[in-house]
C-alpha positions, 0 to 999 in steps of 0.5 A: 880982623885977626893978624897972621904973625911971622917973627924972625929972631937972630940967635941960638934957639937954645937961648931964644926959646927960653923967652917963650912960654911953655905949650906955645906951638902947634907944630915944630918942623926943622932941618938942622945942619947934618953932621959936619956938613956945609961947615962954611955955610952954617957950621958943622957939628961933628958926628960924635958930638951931634947928639950932645948938641941937639939934645938940649935944644930938643928939651926946649922944643919939648917945653914950648910944644903944646901937648897936642902938637907935633915935632917933625925932624928932617935928618939924615945919617952921615957916612963916616969912614965908610959906614953910616954913623949912628947919631940919628939912632942915638938921638932917637933913643935919647929924645925918648928919655927926655919924654918924647914919643917917637910916633912915626917916621916919614921918608922924603924921596928926593925925586931929582936927587943929584947924580953921582958915583961912589965906589961902595954905595949908590946915591942918596935919594931919601931923607928921614922926617921923624915925627915926635910927640909929647902925648899920644893924643895929638892933632892930625888932619889927615883929610888935608893931605889926601891924594887922588885915587888914580889909575889904581882904583880903575884897575883894582876895583874893576873886577872884585873878588868875593874876598874884596867884598868883605873884611878880608882879615890878614893872613899873618894874624896881625888883626888888620883887614881890608874891604876893597869894595869900600873904596869903589866910589871914593875919588881920594885916598890917604897917602903913604908915609913916603913923600915923593918931592923934588928938591928944587927951591927958589932960595939959591943963596942958601946951600941947604934949603928943603923944598916948600912942598915938604913943610907945606905937607906937614903944616897941612897935616898937623895944623889949622889956620891961625895955629903956631908953627916954629922952625928953630933952625929956619935958614932962609925962612922957607917954613915961615914963607909957607906958613904965611901962605897957609894963614898960620902964625910962625916963628923962625930962629936963625943963628947966622946973620947972613941967613937971618938977613936972607930969611927977612928978605924972603918973608913979606913984611906986610901981607894981605891974605884974602881969608874969611874976608879979613886982612892979616898983617905980618911983622918981625920981631928981630930980637938979638939974643 
């Protein structure tokens, strides 16, 4: 019998993470407070101070992430004085100096984003999910997030041309090519780096919760059962809830007591998972740092 652990800590992740050994986590995924947003709920970092605030925490995350692990940062630039602030761009450049590899950028398309009207821009319907790694050889389980081929296969593969039956090299000299006929009998395809997810969540008491489907997708892509997942700014505990359901161990860290208490309520203290005919128990470690 192997236990699935879910630990929720109260405190600043900058301090709490110092108690963890290096190379502990397989995946770090978090959505930090966007600059100067919802200050009454979980504090707001001024845009000009945002990079200096996040960098030392990113350094600790780099230390506790396994060399084969991945860090997913859900973030979005704030509009200041009529233009997008550059703190996300600045953060990426500074994290690269820390030793992070900026491997990929996923786009979360919010299918049901809140409607509104602004005089100089349209409503925001997407957010960044930046992928960082310690090394180029990180674990990735692409088959776990494959999607049905859909109508495209029936329409596109119905009448194949001669170039569809061979490796048709790129016309722009990129070195890439495709053989469309290879997909004739396939029912599943690899997804793109655009995630079309709605924003609904069940945690209405927390003002900025990302949907369960967002951490679920990345947990499936970058971890396997029994791996360790960290959300250093866990909020209401969504990442840890999903980790439980997927039989992953997880740690959540939350600075604000009201959110910490909410996360504890949302995580099942004792849970029995029917996985490989074994019983897994979850528990809390409520260290106050």
